[in-house]
N, C-alpha and C positions, 0 to 999 in steps of 0.2 A: 580440595575436593568437597569439603563440607559445604562451602558456599555454593558450589554447583548443584549439589543435591537439594539444598534448601530452595534454590531458584527453580529447579525442576518441579518440586512439589508445589510451589506457589503457582507455577504455570498450570499444572494439572487441576488445581483447586478452582482457580478463577476462570479457567478456559484459556488454553494456550493462545497466546496472541500472535497493516500492510504498510507498506511504505507510504509515507506522507500523511497529510491530513485526510479529509474525506476523499475516498478514492473511487475510481471505476474498478478495474481489477488490480492494476499495478501503477497507474498514474493518478495524480490529483484530479478530482472531478470538476474543479473550477468553481465550486460552491463554498460558502462560508457558513459555519454554524451560527445561528442567531445569538444575540447577546443573552447571557445567563443560561443558555441551554447546553445540554450534553449530547454527544454523539459517540456511538461505539461501533466499531467494525471488526469482524473476525473472519479471517480467510484461512482455508486449509487447501494445500496443494497435495494431491496424491499421485505418487510416481509408482513404478513397478517395484521398487525396493525400499521406499521410505515415504514419510509424509512430512511436509513443512507446514508450520502454523505460525501466523503472525497477526497482530491486531493492534488497535490503538483507540485511545480515548481522545476526544476533542472538546474544548470548552469555548464558547463564543464570548468575545470581549466587547463586541459592538464596534460600530464605525468601520466595518469591513475587516476586522481582525479576529483571528482565533488562534488558540494555542493548544498543544496536546502532548501526549506521551506515547511512543511506539515501542513495542517489544518485537524485534525482528529476528528471524533465523532460529526459531525453536522447532522442535520436532524430534523424530526418531527414525532410525533404520529398523525395518522388520525382516529384512533378508540380508545375509543368511541367518542372523539372529537379532534380537532387539538390542538396540544401542542408541542412547541419547545423542542427538546431534550437538557437537561441541568442537570448536576450532579456535585456538588462540595463537596458532603458528601460521604466518602468512608466507612462509618460504615455499609452499607448494602452489601458491598462486590462487588459493581459494579464499573466498570472503570469510571474515571473522564472524563467529556466531557463538551464542546469541548476542545481540546488540540492543542496547537501550538508548532511545533517541528522544530528545525534546524537539517539538515542532513549533513553528511560527509561520503564519501566512497572512498576507494582506491582499484585499481585492479592491480594484479601482473600476468603477462602472463608467463605461464610455458609450454614451448614446443609449438607445433603447435595447439593442440586441448584442452589443459588444461589452466584454469585460476583460480585464487583465489581472492576473494573479502573480504575485511574487512570494516565494516560500522557501523555507529552509528546514532541514532536519540535521541535528548535530548531537553526537553522543559518543559512547565508547562501547567496546565489547565487554561482556561480563566474564571475568576470570578471577581465580583466586591467587594469581601470580601478578604482582604489580608490574614486573618487567614485561609482561605480555599484554598490558593494557594499551590500546591504540585508539586514536581518534577516528571517527567515521562521520561522513557528512554527505548530504545530498542537497544541492541548491537548484532551484528551477524557476522558470518563468512560463506563463501559460496564457494564451489568448483564447477566449471562448466566444463563439458566435451562436446565438440562439436563433435557429432557423424559424421555429415557432414553439409554442408551449409544448414541453416534453421532448423536444428534438434539438440537439445541439452538437456542435463540432468543436474540437479543441486541438491546439498545437502549440508547441513551445520547446525551448532548449532545456537541457539539464547538465549539471556539472557535479561530479562526485569524485570519490577516491577509491583506489583498488581494495583497500581494507573493507569497504562496504559492498562492492560489486564484484570482487575477484579480478583476476587478470583480464586485460583487454582495455578497451577505450574508457576514458573518464569524462567524455563530453559527447553529447548527441542530441537527438530530437525525440520528442514523445508526441504521440497523436492519439486521440480518443474520440469516441462518439457515444451518444445516447439517443435512441430513436423510439419514441412511443408508438406502439402498435394498437393497443387498446388501453382502457383505464387501468388494467391489471398487468399487461405484458409489455416488455420493452426488449428491443435489441440493444446490446451494449458491448463495447470492446475497446481495446487499446493496443498500442504498439510502442516499443522502445527500441531505438536504433542502436547498432553497434554489435560487438561480439563479447561483451562481458556477461556475467551470470544473470543480469537483469534484462538482457536484450532478447525480448520475446514478443510474440503477438498473441493476444488472448481474445478470440471472438466468443460471444456468449449471449445469454438471455437473462432477464430479470423479471421477478414476479412480485407484485405488491400484495403481501399477505394481509396487511392492515394499513392504517394511516400512520403507523410508527415502525413497521417491520417490513424489510425487503429481503428476499432470498434470490441469490444469483448463482448461475451455473455456467462455466466456460471450459474451454480446452486450450491448454498452453502449448504453443508451437515455438520452439527456440529458433532464433536466427542462425544462419550458417556459421560454422566455426565457433560456436559457443560451448560452454561446459554444461549448460542446462539440458535436461531431457524433457520429453513430452509428459504432460500431466493433466489430470482432471482438476478443475478449480471450483471449490465451493466457497460461497461468501454469504455472510449474515450481517445485515445493517440494522441497527436500532437507533431511532431518533427520540430524543427527549421532548418532542413536540409533534404536532400534527403537520407533517411536511407538506401535505397537500394544500394546506392553507398558507404556505410560505412561498414567496415569489420565486425562489431558486432552490428547486429540489436537487438532491445530491446523493452521492455514494461515498 
């Protein structure tokens, strides 16, 4: 219990921490953090009875590689009373939380408008009981097509385990889009197929607050036969560089 309390306090202090490297709302954005630069993303999902918070740091290695660290599945119930979200027992079919994940991603540029990303996240759930520690992972591939500057489409497969996404399918398809409307405003959204806890669609918008900060707002709609509920999604992106001067802007 002491470990859980310390972890919770750490999360509150630094800003409770999405799945994968640079993301749209829930799927990778298809972009790579430049060499020697840092990227941070923080996402909060607000439901009728709780909030979930997740976030990650990414560091660019160069030559199409980046690495990072994610903290997934934090948050608290506020109805009927305040209670920290914690689960180290998979017997009920719910994903384990919180989970600490290391990330690795490689991008291959194909022609002027196409790119392919291969990535992985691997880690364990945070618990003070060794017998309740379980591996969690998410592996994915992603094909990105740049329609024009500021407008792109993405699609690719994912492979995961139930400890990470709860009961349901462990393989499927993810789809995303980013569509520039003006220099400041974008449409943005993504979809994850299946009936696990991550199987949702989130349409939304993004606003460029500055050359290093983006604010995003979306609405989560779960797929049929999933455990998820509808939620409002807030997202904050910070770039350690002027992303407008970089060839591949991202989330």
